[in-house]
C-alpha positions as CSV (number, residue, x, y, z in Angstrom):
1,M,-18.8,-49.7,39.1
2,K,-18.4,-46.9,41.0
3,H,-16.3,-45.1,38.5
4,F,-18.8,-45.9,35.9
5,S,-21.2,-44.7,38.5
6,T,-19.0,-41.2,38.9
7,Q,-19.3,-40.8,35.1
8,K,-23.1,-41.1,35.0
9,K,-23.3,-38.3,37.7
10,I,-21.1,-36.1,36.0
11,K,-22.8,-36.4,32.6
12,T,-26.1,-35.9,34.6
13,I,-24.6,-32.6,36.1
14,L,-23.1,-31.7,33.0
15,V,-26.4,-31.9,31.3
16,L,-28.2,-30.1,34.3
17,L,-25.6,-27.2,33.5
18,I,-27.0,-26.7,30.0
19,V,-30.7,-27.7,30.4
20,L,-31.6,-25.6,33.6
21,P,-29.9,-22.5,32.3
22,I,-31.7,-22.9,29.0
23,C,-34.9,-23.9,30.6
24,L,-34.8,-20.3,32.5
25,L,-34.0,-18.4,30.3
26,A,-36.3,-19.1,27.9
27,W,-39.1,-19.2,30.8
28,L,-37.8,-15.8,31.8
29,S,-37.9,-14.8,28.2
30,Y,-41.6,-16.1,27.7
31,Q,-42.6,-13.8,30.9
32,L,-40.3,-11.0,29.0
33,Q,-42.5,-11.5,25.8
34,K,-46.1,-11.8,27.6
35,N,-45.7,-8.9,29.6
36,E,-44.2,-6.6,26.5
37,Q,-47.6,-8.2,24.7
38,I,-49.6,-6.9,27.9
39,V,-47.7,-3.8,27.5
40,Q,-48.4,-3.3,24.0
41,A,-52.0,-4.2,24.3
42,H,-52.6,-1.6,27.3
43,Q,-50.6,1.0,25.1
44,T,-53.0,-0.2,22.3
45,Q,-55.9,0.0,24.7
46,N,-55.0,3.7,25.5
47,L,-54.6,4.7,22.1
48,I,-57.9,3.2,20.6
49,E,-59.7,4.6,24.1
50,T,-57.7,8.2,23.1
51,R,-59.0,8.3,20.1
52,L,-62.5,7.3,20.0
53,K,-62.9,9.9,23.0
54,A,-61.3,12.3,20.6
55,V,-64.5,11.5,18.2
56,E,-66.8,12.1,21.2
57,R,-65.6,15.7,22.0
58,E,-65.4,16.9,18.1
59,L,-69.3,15.4,18.6
60,K,-69.9,17.2,21.6
61,A,-68.6,20.1,20.5
62,Y,-71.1,20.4,17.5
63,F,-74.3,19.7,20.3
64,E,-72.6,22.9,22.5
65,Q,-72.0,25.3,19.7
66,L,-75.7,24.0,18.8
67,E,-76.7,25.1,22.2
68,I,-75.5,28.2,21.8
69,Q,-77.5,28.7,18.3
70,L,-80.2,27.5,19.4
71,R,-80.8,29.6,22.7
72,S,-79.8,32.5,20.5
73,D,-82.5,31.7,17.8
74,H,-84.9,31.5,21.4
75,Q,-83.9,35.0,22.3
76,A,-85.2,36.1,18.7
77,L,-88.5,34.2,18.4
78,A,-89.4,35.0,22.3
79,K,-89.3,38.8,21.3
80,L,-91.8,38.5,18.7
81,P,-95.3,40.3,19.0
82,Q,-97.7,37.9,19.5
83,N,-99.8,38.7,16.1
84,Q,-96.5,37.7,14.6
85,T,-95.5,35.0,15.9
86,I,-97.2,31.8,13.6
87,S,-95.9,33.5,10.3
88,Q,-92.5,34.5,11.7
89,V,-91.4,30.9,13.1
90,R,-92.7,29.2,10.0
91,D,-90.5,32.0,8.0
92,Y,-88.2,30.6,10.4
93,L,-88.4,27.1,9.9
94,H,-88.6,27.7,5.9
95,E,-85.0,29.1,6.3
96,S,-83.5,26.6,9.1
97,P,-82.2,23.5,7.5
98,L,-81.4,22.3,10.5
99,I,-84.9,22.8,12.5
100,Q,-87.9,20.9,11.1
101,N,-90.4,21.5,13.8
102,I,-90.8,23.6,16.5
103,F,-94.0,23.9,19.5
104,I,-94.0,27.1,21.8
105,L,-95.8,26.5,25.1
106,N,-97.0,29.6,27.2
107,S,-96.4,29.9,30.6
108,T,-99.8,27.7,31.4
109,G,-98.6,24.9,29.3
110,H,-101.0,25.7,26.7
111,L,-100.0,25.0,22.7
112,L,-99.4,28.3,21.1
113,F,-97.9,26.4,17.9
114,P,-98.6,25.0,15.6
115,P,-101.8,26.6,16.3
116,N,-105.1,24.5,16.5
117,N,-106.6,25.9,13.5
118,Q,-104.5,27.1,10.5
119,T,-102.1,24.0,10.8
120,S,-100.2,22.0,7.9
121,I,-100.7,18.4,7.8
122,T,-96.7,18.1,8.4
123,E,-97.7,20.9,11.8
124,K,-100.6,18.8,12.8
125,N,-98.3,15.1,12.4
126,F,-95.6,16.8,14.8
127,I,-98.3,17.8,17.3
128,S,-99.4,14.3,17.3
129,Q,-96.1,12.5,17.4
130,T,-95.1,15.2,20.4
131,K,-97.8,15.2,22.5
132,P,-96.6,13.0,25.3
133,I,-93.5,15.9,25.6
134,W,-95.4,19.4,25.7
135,N,-98.5,17.7,27.5
136,N,-96.6,16.7,30.2
137,P,-95.4,20.3,31.8
138,E,-93.6,18.3,34.4
139,L,-90.9,17.1,32.2
140,F,-89.5,20.8,31.9
141,E,-90.3,21.1,35.6
142,N,-88.2,18.4,37.1
143,L,-85.2,19.0,34.7
144,A,-85.1,22.9,36.0
145,S,-84.6,21.2,39.0
146,H,-82.0,18.9,38.4
147,D,-78.4,19.3,39.4
148,E,-76.5,21.3,36.6
149,T,-72.8,20.1,37.8
150,S,-73.9,17.0,35.4
151,I,-75.7,15.3,33.1
152,S,-78.4,13.1,34.4
153,P,-80.8,10.9,31.8
154,S,-84.2,10.3,33.4
155,T,-86.7,8.3,31.6
156,V,-90.6,10.4,31.9
157,D,-92.8,8.4,29.9
158,R,-91.2,4.9,29.1
159,S,-94.6,4.0,26.7
160,A,-93.5,7.4,24.7
161,Q,-90.2,6.1,24.9
162,L,-89.0,9.7,26.0
163,E,-85.7,10.3,27.5
164,A,-84.7,13.5,28.7
165,Y,-80.9,15.1,29.5
166,A,-80.1,18.0,31.2
167,S,-77.9,20.8,29.3
168,P,-74.6,20.9,30.8
169,I,-73.4,23.3,33.1
170,S,-70.8,24.6,30.9
171,Q,-73.0,25.5,28.2
172,K,-74.9,27.1,30.1
173,K,-72.3,29.3,31.9
174,A,-71.3,30.2,27.8
175,V,-74.7,31.6,27.0
176,A,-75.2,33.3,30.8
177,S,-73.7,36.6,29.5
178,F,-76.2,37.0,26.3
179,A,-79.1,35.4,27.9
180,P,-79.7,36.0,31.1
181,S,-83.2,35.5,30.6
182,I,-82.9,31.7,29.8
183,L,-83.8,29.9,32.8
184,S,-83.6,26.1,31.9
185,S,-82.8,24.2,28.7
186,A,-82.4,20.2,27.9
187,W,-82.2,17.8,25.1
188,I,-85.1,15.2,24.8
189,S,-84.4,11.8,22.5
190,W,-88.0,10.5,20.9
191,F,-88.6,8.1,18.7
192,S,-90.6,8.6,15.6
193,E,-91.0,7.8,11.9
194,N,-89.1,4.5,12.9
195,H,-85.9,6.2,14.5
196,H,-85.1,8.3,17.1
197,R,-85.1,11.9,17.0
198,L,-84.1,15.0,19.1
199,L,-85.6,17.8,20.2
200,F,-84.1,20.9,22.2
201,W,-85.9,22.3,24.4
202,V,-85.9,26.1,26.4
203,K,-87.6,27.5,29.1
204,D,-87.1,31.1,29.6
205,S,-87.9,33.0,33.0
206,T,-91.7,33.8,32.1
207,N,-92.1,30.4,32.0
208,R,-92.2,30.1,28.2
209,V,-91.1,26.8,26.6
210,I,-89.8,26.8,23.2
211,G,-88.7,23.3,21.6
212,F,-86.9,22.6,18.5
213,D,-87.2,19.6,16.6
214,L,-83.8,18.7,14.5
215,N,-83.7,17.6,10.9
216,R,-82.2,13.9,11.3
217,M,-80.7,14.1,8.1
218,R,-78.9,17.5,9.0
219,M,-77.6,16.8,11.7
220,L,-76.6,13.8,10.7
221,S,-74.8,15.6,7.5
222,D,-73.3,18.2,9.9
223,L,-71.8,15.6,12.2
224,I,-70.4,13.7,9.1
225,N,-68.8,17.0,8.4
226,R,-67.0,17.2,11.6
227,L,-65.1,13.6,10.8
228,P,-62.3,12.9,9.0
229,D,-63.0,12.3,5.4
230,A,-63.4,8.9,4.4
231,T,-61.8,9.1,1.2
232,Q,-58.6,10.6,2.4
233,L,-55.7,8.5,2.9
234,H,-53.9,10.1,5.7
235,N,-57.0,10.8,8.0
236,G,-55.0,9.4,10.9
237,L,-55.8,5.8,10.4
238,N,-53.2,3.7,9.5
239,Q,-54.6,-0.2,9.0
240,S,-57.3,0.9,11.4
241,A,-60.9,2.4,10.7
242,I,-63.9,4.1,12.8
243,Q,-67.6,3.7,12.9
244,L,-70.4,5.7,13.7
245,L,-73.2,3.8,14.4
246,D,-76.7,4.8,15.8
247,D,-79.6,3.8,18.4
248,N,-80.1,0.3,15.7
249,S,-76.4,-0.2,15.7
250,S,-76.7,0.9,12.0
251,V,-73.0,2.1,10.4
252,L,-74.2,5.8,9.5
253,Y,-70.6,6.4,9.1
254,Q,-67.2,5.4,8.3
255,W,-63.4,6.6,8.2
256,G,-59.9,4.7,7.9
257,Q,-58.2,2.2,5.5
258,Y,-58.9,-0.8,7.5
259,Q,-61.9,-3.3,5.8
260,V,-64.2,-4.4,8.2
261,A,-65.7,-7.7,7.8
262,D,-69.4,-8.8,8.6
263,N,-69.7,-9.7,12.0
264,E,-66.2,-8.5,13.2
265,Q,-66.0,-7.4,16.9
266,P,-64.1,-4.1,17.3
267,L,-61.6,-3.4,19.7
268,G,-62.6,-0.7,21.0
269,T,-66.3,0.5,22.0
270,R,-67.2,3.8,23.1
271,Y,-70.9,5.3,23.7
272,L,-71.2,9.0,23.0
273,S,-72.4,11.2,25.9
274,P,-76.2,12.7,25.7
275,P,-78.0,13.7,23.7
276,L,-76.4,10.9,21.6
277,A,-76.3,8.3,24.6
278,S,-77.8,5.4,22.7
279,W,-75.1,6.1,19.8
280,K,-71.6,4.8,20.1
281,V,-68.3,4.6,18.0
282,N,-66.5,1.6,17.7
283,Y,-62.7,1.1,16.4
284,F,-61.9,-1.8,14.2
285,S,-57.9,-2.9,13.3
286,H,-56.0,-6.0,13.0
287,K,-55.4,-7.6,16.7
288,P,-51.9,-7.0,18.0
289,S,-49.7,-10.0,18.4
290,P,-46.0,-11.0,18.9
291,T,-44.1,-10.0,15.6
292,A,-42.4,-12.8,14.6
293,S,-38.6,-11.0,14.4
294,S,-39.0,-10.3,18.5
295,W,-39.7,-14.0,18.6
296,L,-36.8,-15.6,16.6
297,S,-34.5,-12.8,18.6
298,T,-35.1,-14.6,21.4
299,L,-35.0,-18.1,19.9
300,A,-31.5,-17.1,18.2
301,G,-30.6,-15.8,21.4
302,L,-31.3,-18.8,23.2
303,L,-29.6,-21.0,20.4
304,A,-26.1,-19.0,20.9
305,F,-26.4,-19.2,24.6
306,G,-27.1,-22.7,24.5
307,L,-24.3,-23.2,22.1
308,T,-21.5,-22.1,24.3
309,L,-22.8,-23.8,27.4
310,I,-22.6,-27.1,25.4
311,G,-19.3,-25.8,24.1
312,L,-17.9,-25.0,27.9
313,D,-19.9,-28.4,29.1
314,I,-17.9,-30.4,26.5
315,Y,-14.0,-28.2,27.3
316,F,-14.8,-29.3,31.3
317,Y,-15.9,-32.2,30.8
318,R,-12.7,-33.6,28.3
319,E,-10.6,-31.6,31.1
320,H,-11.8,-33.8,33.8
321,Q,-11.6,-36.7,31.4
322,R,-8.3,-35.7,31.0
323,E,-7.5,-35.0,34.6
324,M,-9.3,-38.6,35.9
325,Q,-7.3,-40.4,33.5
326,Q,-4.3,-39.0,35.1
327,A,-5.5,-39.7,38.0
328,Q,-6.1,-43.5,37.4
329,Q,-2.7,-43.6,35.8
330,R,-1.4,-42.4,39.5
331,V,-3.3,-44.6,41.3
332,S,-2.1,-47.8,38.9
333,F,1.6,-46.5,39.5
334,V,1.3,-46.7,42.7
335,N,-0.5,-50.2,43.1
336,Q,2.0,-51.5,41.1
337,V,4.6,-50.0,43.2
338,S,2.6,-50.9,46.4
339,H,2.6,-54.7,45.0
340,E,6.2,-54.9,44.0
341,L,6.9,-53.3,47.3
342,K,5.2,-56.4,49.3
343,T,7.4,-59.2,48.1
344,P,10.4,-57.6,49.0
345,L,9.1,-56.5,52.4
346,T,8.3,-59.8,53.1
347,N,11.4,-61.4,52.7
348,I,13.1,-58.7,54.7
349,R,10.9,-59.3,57.6
350,M,11.6,-63.0,57.1
351,Y,14.9,-63.3,56.9
352,A,15.0,-60.6,60.0
353,E,12.9,-62.9,62.0
354,L,15.5,-66.1,60.9
355,M,18.7,-64.2,61.8
356,A,17.0,-63.1,65.6
357,E,16.3,-66.8,66.1
358,Q,20.1,-67.8,65.6
359,L,21.8,-64.8,67.7
360,Y,23.1,-66.0,71.4
361,E,22.0,-64.3,74.5
362,E,25.0,-62.0,74.6
363,D,23.5,-60.5,71.2
364,Q,21.6,-58.1,72.5
365,P,22.6,-55.0,70.1
366,Q,22.3,-57.0,67.1
367,K,18.8,-58.5,68.9
368,R,17.8,-54.6,69.4
369,Y,18.7,-54.0,65.9
370,I,17.2,-57.1,64.3
371,S,13.9,-56.1,66.2
372,V,13.6,-52.4,64.6
373,I,14.4,-53.7,60.9
374,T,11.1,-56.3,61.6
375,G,9.0,-53.3,63.3
376,E,9.5,-50.9,60.5
377,S,8.9,-53.8,57.8
378,L,5.6,-54.4,59.3
379,R,4.7,-50.9,59.7
380,L,5.5,-50.5,56.0
381,S,3.4,-53.6,55.3
382,R,0.7,-51.9,56.8
383,L,1.0,-48.8,55.0
384,I,1.3,-50.5,51.9
385,E,-1.8,-52.6,52.6
386,N,-3.9,-49.6,53.7
387,V,-2.9,-48.3,50.1
388,L,-4.0,-51.2,48.1
389,N,-7.2,-51.7,50.2
390,F,-7.9,-48.0,49.6
391,S,-7.6,-48.9,46.1
392,R,-9.8,-52.1,46.1
393,A,-12.6,-49.9,47.7
394,Q,-12.8,-47.7,45.1
395,R,-12.7,-50.6,42.4
396,N,-15.4,-52.3,45.0
397,A,-13.2,-55.2,44.3
398,I,-12.3,-56.2,48.1
399,N,-14.3,-59.6,49.5
400,V,-14.8,-60.9,52.3
401,N,-14.3,-64.2,53.0
402,K,-15.4,-65.7,56.3
403,T,-14.2,-68.7,57.9
404,P,-14.5,-70.2,60.9
405,G,-12.4,-69.1,63.7
406,I,-12.0,-66.9,67.4
407,I,-12.4,-63.9,67.6
408,D,-9.8,-63.1,70.6
409,E,-7.1,-65.5,69.3
410,C,-7.1,-63.3,66.4
411,V,-7.3,-60.0,68.7
412,K,-3.7,-61.6,70.6
413,N,-2.0,-62.3,67.1
414,T,-2.6,-58.6,66.3
415,I,-1.3,-57.4,69.9
416,V,1.7,-59.8,69.6
417,A,2.8,-57.8,66.1
418,F,2.4,-54.5,68.1
419,E,3.5,-55.7,71.6
420,A,7.5,-55.0,70.7
421,T,7.3,-51.5,68.8
422,L,4.5,-50.3,71.8
423,H,6.5,-51.7,74.5
424,N,9.5,-49.3,73.4
425,K,7.4,-46.3,73.6
426,G,6.5,-47.1,77.2
427,M,2.8,-48.9,76.1
428,L,1.3,-51.0,77.5
429,F,-2.0,-53.6,76.8
430,E,-5.5,-54.2,79.1
431,V,-7.2,-56.7,77.6
432,N,-10.4,-58.1,78.5
433,Y,-11.6,-61.4,76.2
434,A,-15.1,-62.7,76.2
435,A,-15.2,-63.6,72.4
436,G,-13.7,-67.4,72.8
437,Q,-16.1,-69.2,70.7
438,T,-15.7,-70.4,67.5
439,V,-17.8,-68.2,64.7
440,Y,-17.6,-67.0,61.5
441,F,-15.5,-63.7,60.1
442,D,-12.7,-62.8,57.7
443,K,-9.4,-63.0,60.0
444,A,-7.6,-60.3,57.1
445,I,-10.2,-57.6,57.6
446,V,-10.5,-58.1,61.8
447,E,-6.6,-57.7,61.3
448,Q,-6.2,-54.8,59.3
449,V,-8.9,-53.1,61.4
450,L,-6.9,-53.5,64.5
451,N,-3.7,-52.8,63.0
452,N,-4.9,-49.2,61.9
453,L,-6.7,-48.6,65.1
454,L,-3.3,-49.9,67.0
455,S,-1.2,-47.6,64.6
456,N,-3.0,-44.6,65.7
457,A,-2.5,-45.4,69.2
458,E,1.1,-45.8,68.5
459,K,1.6,-42.7,66.7
460,Y,-0.9,-40.0,68.4
461,A,-1.3,-41.5,72.0
462,H,1.2,-42.7,73.4
463,S,1.6,-40.3,75.9
464,G,-0.8,-42.3,77.6
465,K,1.1,-44.9,78.3
466,K,-1.9,-47.7,77.8
467,I,-4.2,-49.2,75.9
468,H,-7.5,-51.0,76.7
469,I,-9.3,-53.4,74.2
470,T,-12.6,-55.4,74.8
471,T,-14.0,-57.8,72.9
472,L,-17.5,-58.8,73.3
473,I,-20.2,-60.9,71.4
474,E,-24.1,-60.1,71.4
475,N,-26.4,-61.9,69.0
476,D,-25.3,-61.7,65.2
477,L,-21.9,-59.5,66.4
478,C,-19.0,-59.0,67.5
479,K,-17.8,-55.9,69.3
480,I,-14.3,-54.6,69.5
481,T,-13.6,-51.7,71.7
482,V,-9.8,-50.4,71.7
483,Q,-9.2,-47.2,74.1
484,D,-6.4,-45.2,74.3
485,Y,-5.4,-42.7,76.8
486,G,-3.9,-40.2,75.0
487,P,-5.2,-36.5,74.3
488,G,-8.1,-37.9,72.2
489,I,-9.4,-36.3,69.7
490,P,-11.0,-32.8,69.1
491,S,-15.2,-32.2,69.3
492,A,-14.6,-30.3,65.4
493,A,-13.0,-33.4,64.2
494,Q,-14.6,-36.5,65.3
495,K,-17.2,-36.1,62.8
496,K,-14.7,-35.9,59.7
497,V,-12.0,-38.2,61.0
498,F,-13.5,-41.0,58.7
499,E,-13.0,-38.9,55.9
500,P,-10.8,-40.0,53.6
501,F,-7.0,-38.3,53.6
502,Y,-8.5,-35.9,56.2
503,R,-6.1,-35.5,59.6
504,V,-6.4,-33.5,62.3
505,S,-4.1,-30.4,62.7
506,S,-2.7,-29.9,65.7
507,K,0.6,-29.8,67.5
508,L,-0.1,-33.4,68.4
509,T,-0.3,-34.2,64.5
510,D,2.8,-32.4,63.3
511,G,5.8,-33.8,62.0
512,I,4.3,-37.3,62.0
513,S,3.8,-39.3,58.9
514,G,0.4,-40.6,57.8
515,T,-1.6,-41.0,54.6
516,G,-5.2,-40.2,56.8
517,I,-7.2,-43.4,54.8
518,G,-6.6,-45.5,57.7
519,L,-9.6,-44.9,59.8
520,S,-11.4,-44.5,56.4
521,I,-10.5,-48.0,55.2
522,A,-10.8,-49.0,57.9
523,R,-14.7,-47.9,58.4
524,Q,-15.5,-49.6,54.8
525,L,-13.9,-52.7,55.9
526,A,-16.2,-53.0,59.1
527,K,-19.1,-52.3,57.0
528,L,-18.4,-54.8,54.6
529,H,-18.4,-56.9,57.0
530,G,-21.7,-56.8,58.1
531,G,-20.8,-54.0,61.0
532,D,-19.3,-50.5,61.4
533,L,-16.4,-48.5,63.2
534,M,-17.7,-45.8,65.4
535,L,-16.0,-43.5,67.1
536,V,-17.6,-43.9,71.3
537,A,-17.7,-40.6,73.3
538,S,-14.6,-41.3,76.4
539,D,-14.0,-39.0,79.1
540,V,-10.1,-39.5,78.2
541,G,-8.7,-40.6,75.2
542,A,-9.8,-41.6,71.6
543,C,-12.4,-44.6,72.1
544,F,-13.3,-47.0,68.7
545,Q,-15.7,-49.4,68.2
546,L,-15.6,-52.2,65.8
547,S,-19.0,-54.4,65.0
548,I,-19.0,-56.9,62.5
549,N,-21.5,-59.5,61.7
550,I,-20.2,-63.3,62.6
551,T,-22.6,-65.7,60.7
552,S,-22.1,-67.7,58.2
553,N,-23.9,-65.6,55.6
């Protein structure tokens, strides 16, 4: 049963040696794949952001150039004589494809153009539409006082749906050299004719304000011309697309090879800088997913590693089985030899005892020789019994056979067996008997344990010249204490003396034969008898206490 349990433990350990590394590697591979996906997603997002920023910069550059052009046009219009302003402005509008309307305010905020009289239908509509703008002179004053180091939107008249944006300081510096008379400028986004329109105004040092109303379609055409050609196959986008959307989220322009599905969510969105603050660009592409090859390579690596572990485990398991089989054969051989030796040893001891009885008193040398033969045969019998009991313990084949008896008599018989040998080494027994009542115990087990304890005392504690034995019955236990007065057991070795094959390495044990299984067998026998064998603290020598259950159960 124990051998089967050991085999089961070994198999479990081998399985764990396969499963745990594979699971650990699988987890690490999953984490690596996950981290790689995060890095790829971050890189993809950075790429998307870079491309959308490039689009924004291109559109922003268009308005920077446009502002420079409009300031230059402002300079030209501001120099016109008053009597030629109306005709010259109309000629300018007729020749400019980008500007569809203009308003001019004098220093007091009075509308100079379009004039209240001699206006066309288009100009009347423009006056009506832009009245919330030029009728609010504070609009131009507020923006002129803004911090020119930033672009700052401010809602002036929400009912008129006006949004004013200060012009970037970089653009103002660009025109400062040729337009020093310009005081301030800004963009105004306003709603008209079902869509937003853009108006750029310039205020000079005379407080004159000129506003340029952009032609939406022409502006859109100019913006699209600055973007990549949608019909080209190589426009920088491979299996992706970018859309330009207006303030109503209507697609104005799209380029790229990717086909955008209806209601498809973009992978990236960026709102444009003023004056197109309500416009945005969307980026579409296939969602990045882990490639099948990476997962296949990971699985292939795990499979190869797993097969390698399985092969190694099979090899080590077979080697272990072979060694166990050889060890089992050696144990079986020792057991067989031990069994074979028991019979001749018994005969030797029996005939030696018969011969000792037939000798006369004057045959003292012969009696001494026979006593040595008897003692050594008893020693050899105890060694053989230890080996057999150790083998039985490994197979769980030791049975406890309790019979009625007296503990003290069992102890006396064991002492008699050792008395001659110990007397030859100058050792004496001191015994305190207190277990003279009839109890239930296994005589063979008690004798075997005492034999091992007295045998150790004979080997290692003969310098103490004395062995003290006490017996005591407490409730359901009988306690037998064996105390020697030798050098004792070092403290470092006290926890190991009950381990199989352990022997204390010291001058005391050097040169003394022994197997190191006596105390281990003695403790196993004591536990089978419902008790234990313990090493008790002692001021001198070594003290062992045997406790056994003495009930009939």
